[in-house]
C-alpha positions in Angstrom: 43.5 -11.3 -68.8 46.0 -10.4 -66.3 49.8 -9.4 -66.2 51.3 -12.5 -64.4 53.3 -11.7 -61.3 56.6 -13.0 -62.5 56.6 -10.6 -65.9 59.1 -8.2 -64.5 61.5 -10.6 -62.8 61.7 -12.7 -66.0 62.5 -9.5 -67.9 65.2 -8.5 -65.4 66.6 -12.0 -65.1 66.8 -12.6 -68.9 69.3 -9.8 -69.0 71.8 -11.9 -67.0 71.2 -15.8 -67.6 68.9 -18.3 -69.0 65.3 -18.3 -67.2 63.6 -21.6 -66.4 60.1 -21.3 -65.6 58.4 -24.5 -64.1 54.8 -25.1 -62.8 51.7 -27.0 -63.3 50.6 -27.8 -66.9 48.1 -25.2 -68.4 49.1 -22.6 -65.5 50.1 -20.1 -68.0 53.8 -20.6 -68.7 53.5 -20.6 -72.5 51.4 -17.4 -72.6 53.4 -15.6 -70.3 56.8 -16.8 -72.1 55.1 -15.8 -75.5 54.3 -12.3 -73.9 58.2 -11.5 -74.4 58.2 -12.3 -78.0 57.6 -9.6 -81.0 56.3 -12.6 -82.9 56.1 -16.3 -82.7 59.3 -16.9 -84.6 61.5 -17.3 -81.5 59.1 -20.1 -80.0 59.9 -23.8 -79.9 57.8 -26.6 -78.7 59.3 -29.9 -78.2 55.9 -31.5 -78.5 55.6 -30.2 -82.1 57.1 -32.1 -84.9 58.7 -29.4 -87.0 59.9 -27.3 -84.0 61.5 -30.4 -82.8 63.5 -30.8 -85.9 64.7 -27.4 -85.7 65.9 -27.9 -82.3 67.8 -31.1 -83.3 69.5 -29.7 -86.5 70.2 -26.5 -84.7 68.2 -24.5 -87.1 67.2 -21.9 -84.5 65.1 -18.8 -85.5 66.8 -15.4 -85.9 65.2 -13.8 -82.7 66.6 -12.1 -80.0 64.8 -14.3 -77.7 64.7 -18.3 -77.6 61.6 -19.9 -75.9 62.2 -23.7 -75.7 58.9 -25.3 -74.6 58.8 -28.8 -73.1 62.5 -29.4 -73.9 63.0 -31.3 -70.8 61.5 -34.2 -72.6 64.6 -34.5 -74.7 67.0 -36.7 -72.8 70.2 -34.7 -73.4 68.2 -31.3 -73.0 71.0 -30.0 -70.2 73.7 -30.6 -72.6 71.9 -29.1 -75.6 71.4 -25.8 -73.7 74.8 -25.7 -72.3 76.1 -25.8 -75.6 73.8 -22.9 -77.1 74.3 -21.1 -73.9 78.1 -21.0 -73.9 78.2 -20.2 -77.6 75.6 -17.7 -77.9 76.1 -13.9 -78.4 76.0 -11.5 -75.4 72.3 -10.2 -76.6 70.8 -13.6 -77.0 68.4 -14.4 -74.5 66.9 -17.9 -73.7 63.7 -18.8 -71.9 62.7 -22.2 -71.1 59.6 -23.7 -69.9 58.2 -26.8 -68.9 55.2 -28.6 -66.9 57.5 -30.3 -64.4 60.2 -29.6 -61.9 63.0 -28.7 -64.5 65.4 -28.7 -61.4 64.8 -32.6 -61.3 64.9 -33.7 -64.8 68.6 -34.2 -65.3 68.9 -36.7 -68.0 72.5 -35.7 -68.6 75.5 -35.4 -66.2 76.5 -32.1 -67.4 75.5 -29.5 -64.8 73.8 -26.0 -65.8 74.6 -24.5 -62.7 75.4 -20.8 -62.7 73.7 -20.4 -66.0 70.1 -20.0 -65.1 67.5 -18.5 -62.8 64.3 -21.1 -61.8 61.2 -19.5 -61.3 58.0 -21.3 -60.5 54.6 -20.0 -61.8 51.7 -21.0 -59.4 47.9 -20.6 -60.4 46.1 -17.4 -60.2 45.7 -16.2 -56.4 43.5 -13.5 -54.8 46.7 -10.9 -54.5 47.5 -11.6 -58.2 44.0 -10.3 -59.3 44.7 -7.5 -57.0 41.3 -7.9 -55.0 39.7 -8.2 -51.6 36.5 -9.0 -53.2 34.5 -12.0 -51.4 33.3 -12.5 -55.0 36.7 -13.0 -56.4 37.7 -15.3 -53.5 34.5 -17.6 -54.0 35.3 -17.7 -57.9 38.8 -19.0 -57.1 37.4 -21.4 -54.7 34.7 -22.9 -57.2 36.7 -22.4 -60.5 40.2 -23.0 -59.2 43.3 -20.8 -60.1 44.3 -22.1 -63.6 43.6 -19.4 -66.1 41.4 -21.5 -68.4 38.8 -22.6 -65.8 38.7 -19.5 -63.9 38.1 -16.9 -66.8 35.4 -19.0 -68.3 33.5 -18.2 -65.1 31.5 -21.4 -65.7 31.3 -24.1 -63.1 30.5 -26.7 -65.8 33.6 -25.9 -67.9 35.9 -25.9 -64.9 34.6 -29.1 -64.1 35.3 -30.4 -67.4 38.6 -28.7 -67.5 39.6 -30.4 -64.3 38.7 -34.0 -65.5 40.5 -33.6 -68.7 43.7 -32.3 -66.7 43.9 -35.2 -64.7 43.8 -37.6 -67.5 46.3 -35.6 -69.7 48.6 -35.5 -66.4 48.6 -39.3 -66.4 48.1 -40.4 -69.8 50.7 -37.8 -71.2 53.3 -36.2 -69.1 53.9 -39.3 -66.8 54.1 -41.7 -69.6 56.8 -39.3 -71.1 58.7 -38.6 -68.2 58.3 -41.7 -65.9 58.9 -45.2 -65.6 55.6 -46.3 -64.5 54.2 -49.8 -65.2 51.0 -50.0 -63.0 49.1 -46.8 -64.5 45.8 -48.1 -63.3 46.6 -48.1 -59.7 48.4 -44.7 -60.5 45.0 -43.2 -61.5 43.3 -44.9 -58.5 45.8 -43.1 -56.3 45.5 -39.8 -58.1 41.6 -40.3 -57.6 42.0 -41.0 -54.0 44.3 -38.1 -52.8 41.7 -35.5 -52.8 39.7 -37.2 -50.2 42.9 -37.2 -47.8 43.5 -33.5 -47.9 43.8 -31.8 -44.6 45.2 -34.8 -42.7 48.5 -36.3 -42.2 49.1 -38.8 -45.4 50.0 -42.3 -44.3 51.7 -44.1 -47.1 50.9 -47.4 -45.2 47.2 -47.0 -45.5 47.6 -46.0 -49.1 49.8 -49.2 -49.7 47.0 -51.6 -48.2 44.2 -49.8 -50.3 46.0 -50.3 -53.5 48.0 -53.6 -52.6 51.3 -52.3 -53.7 54.6 -51.9 -51.9 55.3 -48.9 -49.6 58.2 -48.1 -51.8 55.8 -47.7 -54.9 53.4 -45.6 -53.2 56.1 -43.3 -52.1 57.6 -43.1 -55.5 54.2 -42.4 -57.0 53.6 -39.3 -54.5 57.1 -38.1 -55.7 56.0 -38.4 -59.2 53.1 -36.0 -58.5 55.0 -33.7 -56.9 57.6 -33.4 -59.5 54.5 -32.9 -62.2 53.3 -29.9 -59.9 49.8 -32.1 -59.1 50.2 -32.1 -55.5 52.6 -30.5 -52.9 53.6 -31.8 -49.3 54.0 -29.9 -46.0 56.2 -31.3 -43.4 55.5 -30.7 -39.7 57.1 -27.7 -37.9 59.5 -28.7 -35.0 61.2 -27.0 -32.5 62.6 -27.6 -29.0 60.2 -25.3 -27.8 57.3 -27.8 -28.7 56.3 -31.4 -28.5 56.0 -31.6 -32.3 55.5 -34.7 -34.6 58.4 -35.5 -36.6 57.5 -37.4 -39.9 53.9 -37.0 -40.8 53.3 -34.8 -44.0 50.1 -33.5 -45.2 49.5 -32.8 -48.9 47.5 -30.3 -51.3 46.6 -30.0 -54.8 47.3 -27.4 -57.1 43.9 -27.9 -58.6 42.0 -27.5 -55.5 38.8 -27.9 -57.2 39.2 -31.8 -57.1 38.3 -31.5 -53.3 34.5 -31.8 -52.6 34.2 -30.7 -49.1 34.2 -26.8 -49.2 36.1 -26.4 -45.9 39.1 -28.6 -47.0 39.0 -27.0 -50.4 39.2 -23.5 -49.0 42.2 -24.8 -46.8 43.8 -26.2 -49.9 43.2 -22.6 -51.7 45.1 -21.0 -48.8 48.1 -23.8 -48.9 48.5 -22.7 -52.5 48.4 -19.0 -51.9 51.0 -19.4 -49.1 53.2 -21.9 -51.3 53.1 -19.3 -54.1 54.3 -16.6 -51.7 57.2 -18.7 -50.4 58.3 -20.0 -53.6 58.4 -16.2 -54.8 60.4 -15.2 -52.0 62.9 -18.1 -52.5 63.0 -17.6 -56.2 63.4 -13.9 -56.6 64.7 -12.8 -53.1 67.0 -15.9 -52.3 64.8 -16.2 -49.0 65.5 -18.7 -46.5 61.9 -19.8 -45.7 59.5 -22.8 -45.9 55.7 -23.5 -45.7 55.1 -26.0 -42.6 52.1 -27.0 -40.7 52.0 -27.6 -37.0 50.8 -30.7 -35.0 52.1 -32.0 -31.7 51.8 -35.4 -30.0 49.3 -33.8 -27.6 46.7 -33.2 -30.6 47.2 -29.5 -30.9 47.1 -28.3 -34.7 47.4 -25.1 -36.7 47.3 -25.2 -40.5 50.2 -23.5 -41.7 53.5 -22.1 -40.5 55.9 -19.8 -42.5 59.5 -19.5 -41.5 62.3 -21.9 -40.7 62.5 -24.8 -38.1 63.8 -22.7 -35.4 62.4 -19.2 -36.2 58.9 -19.2 -37.1 57.6 -15.7 -38.7 53.7 -16.6 -39.4 51.3 -18.9 -37.9 47.7 -19.5 -40.0 44.6 -21.1 -38.9 41.8 -21.6 -41.5 38.1 -21.7 -40.5 35.0 -21.8 -42.7 32.9 -19.5 -40.7 33.5 -17.2 -37.6 34.6 -19.2 -34.9 36.5 -18.8 -31.5 40.2 -18.5 -31.8 41.8 -21.7 -31.9 43.6 -22.8 -28.6 46.6 -24.3 -30.4 47.2 -20.6 -31.8 47.0 -19.3 -28.2 49.4 -22.1 -27.1 51.9 -21.1 -29.8 51.6 -17.5 -29.0 53.0 -18.1 -25.7 56.0 -20.0 -26.9 57.0 -17.8 -30.3 56.2 -14.2 -28.9 57.6 -12.3 -32.2 55.8 -14.2 -34.7 52.4 -13.1 -36.5 49.3 -14.8 -35.9 46.2 -14.9 -38.0 42.9 -16.8 -38.0 41.2 -16.4 -41.2 37.7 -17.5 -42.3 36.0 -18.4 -45.6 32.7 -16.7 -45.3 33.0 -14.9 -41.8 32.8 -11.2 -41.5 34.6 -10.6 -37.9 37.8 -8.5 -38.1 39.7 -7.8 -34.9 42.9 -8.4 -32.9 42.5 -10.4 -29.8 43.9 -9.0 -26.4 46.5 -11.7 -27.2 47.4 -9.9 -30.3 46.0 -12.6 -32.6 44.4 -11.1 -35.8 40.8 -12.5 -36.7 39.9 -11.5 -40.2 38.0 -12.6 -43.3 40.3 -14.5 -45.4 40.2 -12.1 -48.4 41.8 -9.6 -46.4 44.7 -11.8 -45.5 45.3 -13.5 -49.0 45.2 -10.0 -50.6 48.6 -9.3 -48.9 50.5 -12.0 -50.5 51.4 -12.3 -54.3 
């Protein structure tokens, strides 16, 4: 196993406030949280009946650190945490984990503002493995970045895990946290989405496929986002370019769901970039976002990092060595101070073009992130 990239940040933040760790189910939140305990006596899981009784009766263990796992499933969880935080001793530390966006599930009206830091834990990346190895990159591509399937080193086990993962997401997390009546169509949507990665997502087309309303599909997509099943990127727009305004693209935290390898690779890069952006937002307070670029003339670049008015990085993904994207060259003329990369999954070319665009194997770029 590896030391997760948020370990030092959590350790430092616990000395100041509560720490909330959100992220996909089975991404390693519980294992990471327990690594801060001397023993398991400070760990309380809402899904375990005996632990739930202790939480509700306020019979909290004699431990310098209390870990509350999945407590966001308790309707009054925010008021509960506010109460124990305001009454705790100065030395007491509180760590809260959950397989959902803990900043969204606010079932009570009382705010915890100013009492916690929120950190998002992502799947394992090449940078977290501290590797530039092509073998490690291909392992991540084939097995995914979730610890259990990745460290199993087995494609069959990874497929079994992915199938079970999707089933539990729908039949456990969504049932417990969301008000959804039509689970059958929701599951059909979950099965359809991996086929649409890499292209702008049309809610109208999905509505027609599933024979449900536009509002219903839009709500279901938000549910998948809240539970860290997918993430969506907005188009990058600026006065200097004729960008599209509304169409979003989506990607999966479990990229092994995508069968076409070139699109799976694009999804892997998207996940690594989002991890880097979230890390910068959560730990450094930086104002940056992950976008994609597409204009009304058909030019496209896979990823953009920066703000709407100040892009800092453009990235184009290719499966193999290829000519430099004309869209990258087009943007290079308009945003001269930004950094430009064209990366390939299995290509070997590594050079800087005369216009200043870096062409390189993906492993060299991904190893620079987090």
